[in-house]
NUKE-592883 format. One record per residue: x, y, z of N, C-alpha, C, CB in turn; residue in one letter. Coordinates in steps of 0.1 Angstrom, whole numbers, plus 2048, in hexadecimal, padded with zeros to 3 digits. Last residue first. Glycine has a CB too. Layout:
BEGIN
SITE   n_px   n_py   n_pz   ca_px   ca_py   ca_pz   c_px   c_py   c_pz   cb_px   cb_py   cb_pz   residuo
SITE      X      Y      Z       X       Y       Z      X      Y      Z       X       Y       Z         A
...
% end
This chain:
BEGIN
SITE   n_px   n_py   n_pz   ca_px   ca_py   ca_pz   c_px   c_py   c_pz   cb_px   cb_py   cb_pz   residuo
SITE    9CC    496    898     9CB     494     88A    9CE    4A1    883     9BD     490     886         X
SITE    9C9    499    8B3     9D5     496     8AF    9D6    494    89F     9DA     48A     8B7         X
SITE    9AE    49D    8BA     9B8     4A8     8BF    9C6    4A6    8B8     9BA     4A8     8CF         X
SITE    9A2    485    8B3     9A1     490     8AA    9A9    49C    8AE     993     495     8AA         X
SITE    9A5    473    8C9     9AD     472     8BD    9AD    47F    8B4     9A9     466     8B4         X
SITE    9A3    47E    8EA     99A     47D     8DD    9A6    47D    8D2     98F     489     8DC         X
SITE    9B5    46B    902     9B2     477     8FB    9AB    475    8EE     9BE     47F     8F8         X
SITE    9BA    45B    921     9B5     45A     913    9B1    467    90E     9A9     450     911         X
SITE    9D8    45A    933     9CC     45F     931    9C7    45D    922     9CC     46E     934         X
SITE    9EE    44C    949     9EA     44B     93C    9DA    450    93B     9EB     43C     938         X
SITE    9F3    44D    964     9FD     454     95B    9F8    454    94C     A0A     44D     95C         X
SITE    9E7    443    97C     9DF     44C     972    9E8    454    968     9D6     456     97A         X
SITE    9F5    42F    988     9FA     43D     98A    9F2    447    982     A0A     43E     985         X
SITE    9EB    418    97F     9E8     41B     98D    9EC    42A    990     9EF     412     997         X
SITE    9D9    40F    963     9E5     417     967    9E2    41B    975     9E8     424     95D         X
SITE    9C3    403    958     9CB     3FB     960    9D7    403    967     9D0     3EF     959         X
SITE    9B9    417    946     9B1     412     951    9B9    40B    95C     9A7     409     94B         X
SITE    9CD    41C    933     9CA     427     93C    9C1    421    949     9C2     432     934         X
SITE    9CC    403    926     9D8     407     92C    9D5    412    937     9E3     40C     921         X
SITE    9B2    403    91B     9B5     3F9     926    9C2    3FE    92D     9B7     3EA     91F         X
SITE    9AC    413    905     9AB     419     913    9AF    40F    91E     99E     41E     916         X
SITE    9AA    40D    8EB     9A1     407     8F3    9A0    40D    901     9A4     3FA     8F4         X
SITE    9B9    416    8D4     9B2     41F     8DD    9A8    419    8E6     9AC     42A     8D6         X
SITE    9C9    406    8C5     9BB     408     8C1    9B3    411    8CA     9B5     3FA     8C0         X
SITE    9EA    40A    8B9     9E1     40C     8C4    9D3    40E    8BF     9E6     416     8CD         X
SITE    9FC    408    8A5     9F5     3FD     8A7    9EB    3FE    8B2     9FD     3F2     8AA         X
SITE    A08    422    8A4     A06     41B     896    9FC    40F    898     A14     416     890         X
SITE    A0D    42B    8BD     A00     42F     8B6    9FE    429    8A8     A00     43E     8B4         X
SITE    A17    419    8D7     A1B     41B     8C9    A0E    41E    8C1     A23     40F     8C4         X
SITE    A16    427    8F8     A10     41F     8ED    A15    424    8DE     A00     420     8EE         X
SITE    A2F    425    911     A28     42D     907    A23    423    8FC     A31     438     902         X
SITE    A3F    429    931     A39     420     927    A30    429    91E     A30     413     92E         X
SITE    A5E    439    939     A4F     437     93A    A4C    42D    92F     A47     445     939         X
SITE    A79    439    936     A74     441     941    A65    43F    944     A77     44F     93E         X
SITE    A7A    423    923     A85     425     92C    A7F    42D    939     A91     42D     925         X
SITE    A63    41D    913     A6C     429     910    A76    42C    91A     A64     435     90D         X
SITE    A54    401    909     A5C     407     914    A65    412    90F     A63     3FC     91B         X
SITE    A34    401    8FA     A42     400     8F9    A49    406    905     A48     406     8EC         X
SITE    A16    3F1    8F1     A1E     3F8     8FB    A2C    3F6    8FA     A1A     3F6     908         X
SITE    A08    3DF    8E0     A0F     3EB     8DB    A17    3F4    8E4     A06     3F2     8D3         X
SITE    9F7    3C9    8E3     A05     3C7     8E5    A0E    3D3    8E0     A09     3BB     8DF         X
SITE    9DC    3CA    8E3     9E3     3CC     8D7    9F2    3CA    8D8     9E0     3D9     8D1         X
SITE    9D6    3C9    8FE     9D2     3BF     8F6    9D8    3BF    8E8     9C4     3BE     8F5         X
SITE    9E8    3D0    919     9E5     3D6     90C    9E2    3CA    903     9F1     3DF     907         X
SITE    9F2    3C7    933     9E4     3C5     92E    9E0    3CA    921     9DC     3CC     936         X
SITE    A0E    3CB    933     A09     3BD     935    9FA    3BD    930     A0A     3B9     943         X
SITE    A10    3E7    92F     A17     3DD     926    A12    3D0    927     A27     3DB     929         X
SITE    A03    3F0    945     9FD     3F2     938    A03    3EA    92E     9FF     400     935         X
SITE    A13    3E6    959     A06     3E1     958    A00    3E4    94B     9FE     3E6     963         X
SITE    A2D    3F1    95F     A2B     3E9     953    A1D    3E2    952     A37     3DF     952         X
SITE    A36    404    972     A32     3F7     977    A30    3ED    96B     A25     3F8     97F         X
SITE    A3E    41F    96E     A45     414     968    A42    405    96D     A52     416     969         X
SITE    A30    434    976     A39     42E     981    A40    421    97C     A30     42A     98C         X
SITE    A2B    453    968     A2D     444     965    A36    43E    970     A33     441     957         X
SITE    A2C    46E    96A     A24     466     973    A26    457    972     A16     46A     971         X
SITE    A3D    479    957     A41     47A     964    A38    472    96E     A42     489     968         X
SITE    A2F    471    93E     A3C     46B     941    A40    46C    94F     A46     470     939         X
SITE    A10    46B    938     A17     476     93F    A24    46F    944     A0F     47D     94C         X
SITE    A04    45F    919     A0B     45C     926    A12    468    92B     A16     451     925         X
SITE    9E6    45A    90A     9F0     464     90C    9F7    462    919     9EA     472     90A         X
SITE    9D4    445    8F4     9D9     447     901    9E5    450    901     9DD     438     907         X
SITE    9B8    451    8E1     9C6     44D     8E1    9CB    44F    8EF     9CF     455     8D7         X
SITE    99A    449    8CF     9A1     44E     8DB    9AF    44A    8DB     99A     44A     8E8         X
SITE    993    43D    8B8     98D     449     8BB    993    450    8C7     97E     446     8BD         X
SITE    9A6    42B    89F     9A3     42E     8AC    99C    43C    8AE     9AF     42D     8B6         X
SITE    9AE    423    886     9A0     425     886    99C    429    895     998     418     881         X
SITE    9CA    41F    884     9C4     42A     87C    9B5    42D    87F     9C5     426     86D         X
SITE    9D7    40A    890     9D3     415     898    9CB    420    891     9E0     41A     89D         X
SITE    9E0    3F7    87E     9D3     3F5     884    9CF    400    88E     9D3     3E9     88C         X
SITE    9EE    3F5    864     9EE     400     86D    9E1    400    874     9F1     40D     866         X
SITE    A00    3D7    85C     9F2     3DE     85D    9F2    3E9    867     9E8     3D4     860         X
SITE    A18    3CC    860     A17     3D5     855    A09    3DB    855     A1A     3CD     847         X
SITE    A17    3B9    874     A1D     3C6     877    A1D    3D0    86C     A2A     3C3     87C         X
SITE    A0B    3A3    867     A05     3AA     873    A0A    3B7    876     A06     3A1     87F         X
SITE    A19    396    854     A11     3A1     84F    A0C    3A9    85B     A05     39B     845         X
SITE    A24    37F    85E     A2D     38A     85B    A26    398    857     A37     386     850         X
SITE    A0E    36E    861     A14     374     86D    A1C    37F    86A     A1C     36B     874         X
SITE    9F2    374    84C     9FF     36E     84D    A06    375    859     A07     370     840         X
SITE    9D1    371    856     9DC     379     853    9E8    371    854     9DD     386     85C         X
SITE    9B5    360    848     9BF     361     852    9CA    369    84E     9C3     354     857         X
SITE    997    35B    83F     9A0     367     83D    9AB    369    849     997     375     83E         X
SITE    998    338    837     991     345     83C    99D    350    83B     98B     343     84D         X
SITE    99D    317    845     99B     320     83A    995    32D    83F     992     319     831         X
SITE    9B7    30B    85B     9A9     30F     858    9A8    318    84C     9A3     316     864         X
SITE    9D1    307    85F     9C9     2FC     85A    9BB    2FE    856     9CA     2F1     863         X
SITE    9E8    320    855     9DC     31C     85D    9D6    310    857     9D0     329     85E         X
SITE    A0B    31F    857     9FE     31D     84E    9F2    318    856     A01     313     842         X
SITE    A2A    32D    85C     A1D     329     862    A12    329    857     A19     335     86F         X
SITE    A46    31D    84E     A3D     328     84E    A30    324    854     A3A     32D     840         X
SITE    A67    314    857     A5A     310     857    A50    31C    858     A58     307     861         X
% end
């Protein structure tokens, strides 16, 4: 069974959501200090884009989909995530 919206408009097909590189327009990027991460998972829970991944020793944002909102850095109790200017990484 395929999802079909009953509303008219510019709706995305569910399978196409992961083909759009939505992180291409961010201005800031989250950078995780692996040694400071306490693995509480708050960044994973609060990320509105759902792009935080578990790297076994720490949590890290997937830059393909991260929009740079900074919510992960804001909720991190260990201050392990800092927001850096995207221009440094281009």
